N, C-alpha and C positions, 0 to 999 in steps of 0.2 A: 505493500500500500503506500504511495507516493500523497505531498501533502496539496495537494490537489483533488485528487476522485477521492471520495470516503464512504463506507459501503452504509447501505441506510442503521445502526446500529451505530451513527455514529453524530445524531438528530442534533439532540443536544449541542456539541462543537459547533456544528455547519447553522445551527438558530445562532450563538453566538458569535459567527462569520461571520457571520448578514449583517447582525448588530454592530461589528468593529468595523464594517466596511460602511455604515449606512455615519457612521460615528466620523469616518476618515476622509471623506467626501463632505460630510457636514459643517468642517472647517481644517481651517490653517493646519499644514504639515507640524511636524515636530507641535502641538499643542498635546500636550499634558492628557493620559484617556483617566476617564471619569471612576472615582474608586469601584464605583460599582461593578466595573466590565472586568479592572480587577480581577475586584475579589470576586467575582464568576470563573475567571479566566484560572486561579488560583483552586480552582474545586471544581471545576473538570480536569487540571494538571491532576491535582491529586488522583481522580478516579483512573484521568485516560491515560494519565503519564504525562511527564512536564516536556520532554524532547518533542512528539506529534501534535504535541496540544500549540508545542510556540511555533514549528513549524505552519502549522496550519492558518493559525488567527494571525500569524509574522508576531509576534514579542520579541521583545527581549531576552531570553535564557534568564538570564542574571535578574532584571529588573520581576519576575517571572517565578522565578527561585524566589526572591525576598520576603514577595507578598507570599508565597506558598507558608515560607515559614511568621510571618506573620499571622498568616489562619491560622497555621497547627498553634500558638503560638498563643494564644483568643482559645482556641479549642482546650489548649492546658490548665488555663485557669493566668494568675500570676507567677511571674519567675520567678525561682528563685534568688538569691540577691549573691551578686558573685563574693567567691571568696580572692582574701589579698594572695597574690602571685608572691612564692617565697622565693628571694633575688637569689641566689645561687641555688640547681637543681641540678644534680647528679641521673645524666645516661644511664638507664640500665640497656647492656649490650644483649643480644635474645641468640646466645648459638641453637640453630635450628640445626637438629640432629634430622636428618634424613631417614627411614624407617625402612627394616629390611625391606618388608612385601615390593617398598617402591623401584627399590634397586632390578627385586629381582625383577619386578617390568619392565624395569630398560633392560636387560641383558639380552634379550636377544634383539637388537637395537641396536646392542653395540657391537656386539657377533658380526651382522653383517655391516656395517658400519666401519671393522676394520675390515673385513674380507672386499671391500669393493677398493680400488683404489684411488688416489687423490690425484688434482692435477699434474704437479709435477711428475705423479708415481708412475701413469702410461708405461705398461712396457713398448721400447723405443725398438724392438727388432724390426718390424715390418716396415718402419721408417729406414730404419740405418740401408736394408736388403734397398729399398726403391731408388735410394741414393746409389747404390755400386750396379744400378741396375743403367743407373740415367748417368750416370762415369759411359760406364761401356757402349753404350749408342751414341754418346755425344748426345744427348739432349739434356737442353738447360728444365733445372727446377726452380721455384718457388716463385718471386713476385717477377713480374714482368717485364720487359726491359725500360729505360723511360727515354727519357730526351734526350738524357748524356748521350747515346748510343748516337744519336743526332744528331753532334755538338761539329764533327770536322763538313758535315754539309751547312750545318749553322754559321759557323766558319769564311768556308768559301761564300755563300751568296753574299756573305752580307760583305762584301774585298771585292763582289761583282756592283757592289752598288745598289743593293736589292735592301728594301725599307726593313722592319723588326715585324711588322703587322703582314705584310707580303712571305715573309719568311714563315714566321708560326702557318701560314695557311695554306703554304706550297708543303710542307712536310707537316701539318701536321698535330702541328704542338703550340702551346699555350705560347701568348708574347711575351711574358713574366717567369718559361723555359729561355725562351730566346734570350732574353735580357740578360737573366744568367750565367748563363752560357759565354757571350761576348765581356760580360763584366769579369769572367774566372782569364778570360786572355789580355788585359790592360795590366800593366804591372804596379 
């Protein structure tokens, strides 16, 4: 369920959404909502959930949470007076012991994880064989040749007075590559 389409079981939420839309259309933007609408929204949020209510009604979740807390405080009665905080408190660090049953649950996963090779631990014998076969047949493996292979042609065309843009078109390489090759020539 998304924020826009609601089931028939959310009639109260839909009614409040219509009331809020009427209020928003009748008033200027950023006009504070009346307490009556906030209370109604807080009641629905307590029943339906804060996130869905805030999403459907287009309300700020922080504000809705405050109104829910206000309403919960009114239902419980007056709050107890706050105790004075101690100036210096010690933090207790809890040491969590892992139950043996949890470790027993994880044991099958650990064995699988240990058995599977990681990225750097792959068997490289196949790659070595490919390299040996390529070397024997004279083929080149790896990344395709770059414009550096055409460096001699670039220099030759440039010495004939052809522009860098025309060289890049003729040799089907980028203008930046042509500039880089020609810049390497200069002392």
